[in-house]
C-alpha positions as CSV (number, residue, x, y, z in Angstrom):
1,X,-15.7,141.9,199.7
2,X,-17.7,139.1,197.9
3,X,-17.5,137.3,194.6
4,X,-19.7,139.4,192.4
5,X,-17.8,142.6,193.2
6,X,-14.5,140.7,192.7
7,X,-15.6,139.5,189.3
8,X,-16.5,143.0,188.1
9,X,-13.1,144.2,189.2
10,X,-11.4,141.4,187.4
11,X,-13.4,141.9,184.3
12,X,-12.3,145.5,184.2
13,X,-8.7,144.3,184.3
14,X,-8.0,145.5,187.9
15,X,-6.4,142.5,189.5
16,X,-3.2,144.4,190.1
17,X,-5.2,147.1,191.9
18,X,-6.7,144.6,194.4
19,X,-5.4,144.4,197.9
20,X,-7.6,141.4,198.6
21,X,-10.8,139.5,198.0
22,X,-13.2,137.5,200.1
23,X,-16.3,135.4,200.2
24,X,-16.1,133.2,197.1
25,X,-19.4,131.3,196.7
26,X,-18.8,129.5,193.3
27,X,-15.8,128.7,191.1
28,X,-14.6,131.9,189.6
29,X,-15.4,132.4,185.9
30,X,-12.8,130.5,183.8
31,X,-11.8,133.6,181.9
32,X,-11.0,135.3,185.2
33,X,-9.3,132.5,187.2
34,X,-5.7,133.3,186.4
35,X,-6.1,136.9,187.5
36,X,-8.1,135.8,190.6
37,X,-5.3,133.6,191.6
38,X,-3.0,136.6,191.9
39,X,-5.2,138.3,194.5
40,X,-4.8,137.7,198.2
41,X,-7.8,136.0,199.8
42,X,-8.5,137.7,203.1
43,X,-11.1,135.3,204.4
44,X,-13.3,132.4,203.3
45,X,-16.3,134.6,204.1
46,X,-16.2,138.3,205.1
47,X,-13.0,139.4,206.8
48,X,-13.4,141.2,210.1
49,X,-12.6,144.9,210.4
50,X,-9.0,144.2,211.6
51,X,-8.3,141.8,208.8
52,X,-9.7,144.2,206.3
53,X,-7.7,147.2,207.5
54,X,-4.6,145.1,207.7
55,X,-4.7,144.8,203.9
56,X,-4.4,148.7,203.8
57,X,-7.1,149.3,201.3
58,X,-7.8,152.7,199.8
59,X,-11.3,151.7,198.8
60,X,-13.7,148.8,199.7
61,X,-16.3,147.4,197.3
62,X,-19.2,145.0,197.9
63,X,-22.5,144.2,196.3
64,X,-23.9,143.0,199.6
65,X,-24.7,145.2,202.7
66,X,-23.8,142.3,204.9
67,X,-20.1,142.9,204.1
68,X,-20.4,146.2,206.1
69,X,-22.1,144.7,209.2
70,X,-20.3,145.6,212.5
71,X,-19.2,142.0,212.9
72,X,-17.9,141.9,209.3
73,X,-15.8,144.7,207.7
74,X,-17.5,147.4,209.7
75,X,-20.0,150.1,208.7
76,X,-19.3,152.3,205.7
77,X,-19.5,155.3,208.0
78,X,-16.8,154.0,210.2
79,X,-14.6,153.1,207.2
80,X,-15.1,156.6,205.8
81,X,-13.9,158.1,209.1
82,X,-10.7,156.2,208.6
83,X,-10.3,157.6,205.1
84,X,-11.4,154.4,203.4
85,X,-14.5,155.1,201.2
86,X,-16.7,152.0,200.7
87,X,-19.1,151.4,197.7
88,X,-22.3,149.4,198.0
89,X,-24.3,148.1,195.1
90,X,-27.7,149.8,194.3
91,X,-29.5,146.5,194.9
92,X,-28.7,146.1,198.6
93,X,-28.6,149.5,200.4
94,X,-28.5,149.5,204.2
95,X,-31.6,151.8,204.0
96,X,-34.1,149.4,202.4
97,X,-36.3,152.2,201.3
98,X,-33.6,153.3,198.8
99,X,-33.5,149.9,197.0
100,X,-35.2,150.2,193.6
101,X,-38.5,148.3,193.2
102,X,-36.9,146.1,190.6
103,X,-33.5,145.2,189.4
104,X,-32.6,146.7,186.0
105,X,-29.8,145.8,183.7
106,X,-29.2,149.6,183.2
107,X,-28.4,149.8,186.9
108,X,-25.9,146.9,186.6
109,X,-24.2,148.5,183.7
110,X,-24.1,151.8,185.5
111,X,-22.4,150.2,188.5
112,X,-19.8,148.7,186.2
113,X,-19.3,152.3,184.9
114,X,-19.0,153.6,188.4
115,X,-16.2,151.2,189.3
116,X,-14.4,151.8,186.0
117,X,-14.5,155.6,186.6
118,X,-13.2,155.2,190.2
119,X,-10.2,153.3,188.9
120,X,-9.6,155.4,185.8
121,X,-10.5,152.7,183.2
122,X,-13.6,154.3,181.8
123,X,-13.0,153.1,178.2
124,X,-12.7,149.5,179.5
125,X,-16.0,150.0,181.4
126,X,-17.8,151.2,178.3
127,X,-16.5,148.3,176.3
128,X,-17.6,145.8,178.9
129,X,-21.1,147.3,179.2
130,X,-21.5,147.5,175.4
131,X,-20.6,143.8,175.0
132,X,-23.1,142.9,177.7
133,X,-25.8,145.0,176.1
134,X,-25.2,143.3,172.8
135,X,-25.5,139.8,174.3
136,X,-28.6,140.8,176.3
137,X,-30.4,142.0,173.1
138,X,-29.4,138.8,171.3
139,X,-30.7,136.6,174.1
140,X,-33.9,138.5,174.3
141,X,-34.5,138.2,170.5
142,X,-33.7,134.5,170.5
143,X,-36.2,133.7,173.2
144,X,-39.2,135.6,171.6
145,X,-41.3,132.5,170.8
146,X,-44.7,134.2,171.4
147,X,-45.6,131.5,173.9
148,X,-46.8,132.2,177.4
149,X,-44.6,130.4,179.9
150,X,-44.6,130.6,183.7
151,X,-41.2,130.1,185.4
152,X,-40.5,129.2,189.0
153,X,-37.0,130.2,190.1
154,X,-35.9,127.8,192.8
155,X,-32.8,128.9,194.7
156,X,-32.3,126.5,197.7
157,X,-33.8,124.4,200.4
158,X,-36.2,121.5,200.2
159,X,-38.8,121.6,203.0
160,X,-39.2,125.4,202.7
161,X,-37.8,126.2,199.2
162,X,-36.4,129.7,198.5
163,X,-38.2,131.0,195.4
164,X,-38.1,134.2,193.5
165,X,-40.8,136.8,194.0
166,X,-41.2,140.3,192.6
167,X,-38.5,142.8,191.9
168,X,-35.3,140.7,191.9
169,X,-33.1,139.7,189.0
170,X,-35.1,136.5,188.2
171,X,-38.3,138.5,187.9
172,X,-36.6,141.0,185.6
173,X,-35.2,138.2,183.4
174,X,-38.6,136.5,183.2
175,X,-40.2,139.7,181.9
176,X,-37.3,140.5,179.6
177,X,-37.7,137.1,177.9
178,X,-41.4,137.3,177.5
179,X,-42.1,134.7,180.1
180,X,-43.7,135.2,183.5
181,X,-42.7,134.7,187.1
182,X,-45.2,132.3,188.6
183,X,-44.7,134.1,192.0
184,X,-44.6,137.7,190.9
185,X,-47.3,138.4,193.5
186,X,-44.8,137.8,196.3
187,X,-43.5,141.2,197.4
188,X,-40.0,140.0,198.5
189,X,-37.3,139.4,195.9
190,X,-36.7,135.9,197.6
191,X,-39.2,134.2,199.8
192,X,-39.8,130.9,201.5
193,X,-42.4,128.9,199.5
194,X,-44.4,125.8,200.3
195,X,-45.0,122.9,198.0
196,X,-48.8,122.9,198.3
197,X,-49.0,126.5,197.0
198,X,-46.4,125.7,194.3
199,X,-48.5,122.7,193.2
200,X,-51.5,125.0,192.8
201,X,-49.6,127.4,190.6
202,X,-48.0,124.4,188.7
203,X,-45.3,126.4,186.8
204,X,-44.4,125.4,183.3
205,X,-40.6,125.4,183.8
206,X,-38.5,125.4,186.9
207,X,-35.2,127.3,186.9
208,X,-32.8,125.6,189.2
209,X,-29.9,127.5,191.0
210,X,-26.8,125.3,191.0
211,X,-25.0,126.2,194.2
212,X,-21.6,124.6,195.3
213,X,-21.7,125.3,199.0
214,X,-23.2,121.9,199.9
215,X,-26.3,122.8,201.8
216,X,-29.7,121.2,201.8
217,X,-31.0,121.3,198.2
218,X,-28.2,123.5,197.0
219,X,-26.9,121.8,193.8
220,X,-29.1,121.4,190.8
221,X,-28.9,117.7,191.0
222,X,-29.9,117.7,194.6
223,X,-32.9,119.7,193.7
224,X,-33.9,117.4,190.9
225,X,-33.5,114.4,193.2
226,X,-35.8,116.0,195.8
227,X,-38.4,117.1,193.3
228,X,-38.7,113.7,191.7
229,X,-39.0,111.9,195.1
230,X,-41.2,114.3,197.1
231,X,-44.9,113.2,197.1
232,X,-46.2,116.7,196.3
233,X,-43.4,118.2,194.1
234,X,-43.1,115.1,192.0
235,X,-46.7,115.8,190.7
236,X,-45.7,119.1,189.2
237,X,-46.1,119.2,185.4
238,X,-42.5,120.6,185.0
239,X,-41.1,117.8,187.1
240,X,-43.0,115.1,185.3
241,X,-42.0,116.5,181.9
242,X,-38.3,117.2,183.0
243,X,-38.7,120.9,182.2
244,X,-35.7,122.3,184.1
245,X,-33.2,125.0,183.3
246,X,-30.0,125.2,185.3
247,X,-28.3,128.5,186.2
248,X,-25.3,129.0,188.5
249,X,-26.6,130.3,191.9
250,X,-24.3,133.4,191.7
251,X,-25.9,134.4,188.4
252,X,-29.3,134.9,190.1
253,X,-28.0,138.0,191.8
254,X,-27.1,141.2,190.0
255,X,-23.5,140.8,188.8
256,X,-21.2,140.5,185.8
257,X,-22.9,137.1,185.3
258,X,-26.4,138.5,185.0
259,X,-26.4,138.5,181.2
260,X,-25.1,134.9,181.2
261,X,-28.2,134.0,183.2
262,X,-30.4,135.6,180.6
263,X,-28.6,133.7,177.9
264,X,-28.9,130.4,179.7
265,X,-32.6,130.8,180.4
266,X,-33.2,132.0,176.8
267,X,-31.4,128.9,175.4
268,X,-33.2,126.6,177.9
269,X,-36.6,127.9,176.8
270,X,-35.6,127.4,173.1
271,X,-34.4,123.9,173.8
272,X,-37.6,123.0,175.7
273,X,-39.8,124.3,172.9
274,X,-37.7,122.5,170.4
């Protein structure tokens, strides 16, 4: 019911078990494109309940609670009454009190294991998780420069930029790589920032989300153009010194791409130090 769940399914080799997919936000990973093209697309965003049920699913999967809104696919409780169990990622439970205080890679790998078990491909799930763990360890080791670096994770928007606070995947990646999140004191995983406060923090490096949806400040290049032209943002040390790292927007949420985000930031930090 959205791209990140779809890409986990495809990585597990389950294209032929998919009655449909929906809500693609970025180009699908190259390695998964041929399998993705075999899966019916039910809607550009979330399908409504009728469109979802018309695909006759035995199971529904999303990493976003918004997929199960009444005006989207319908609540998980209602789907269960129809004999269609629905899985929701650990990171976005309808009951916000049940969401962990911080995203962990162990939880991401556990979710991959859950889906693999549900579809009877446990060995494939273990193989995928083991490869991701190996890559994660390598990226962590490569980034260990011993230098203190403060990152700002900039997702979207210009006038009121969406920046990463505490507990989300960017915060976890920052800690994992021995860097710091310049806004870890913000209690929300993502929050609206303001450029005056950002200027006071003056982060060392800005991690730019590269989004393809075409909104205000979505693409990495649009963000750079804004940062270099804005009277306040252009004074940031990271902007003046061109200290940017670019990561696909979809990789900033827990998904099969999360380790790739670690690798990209790790390499970016190494390149900037070099």
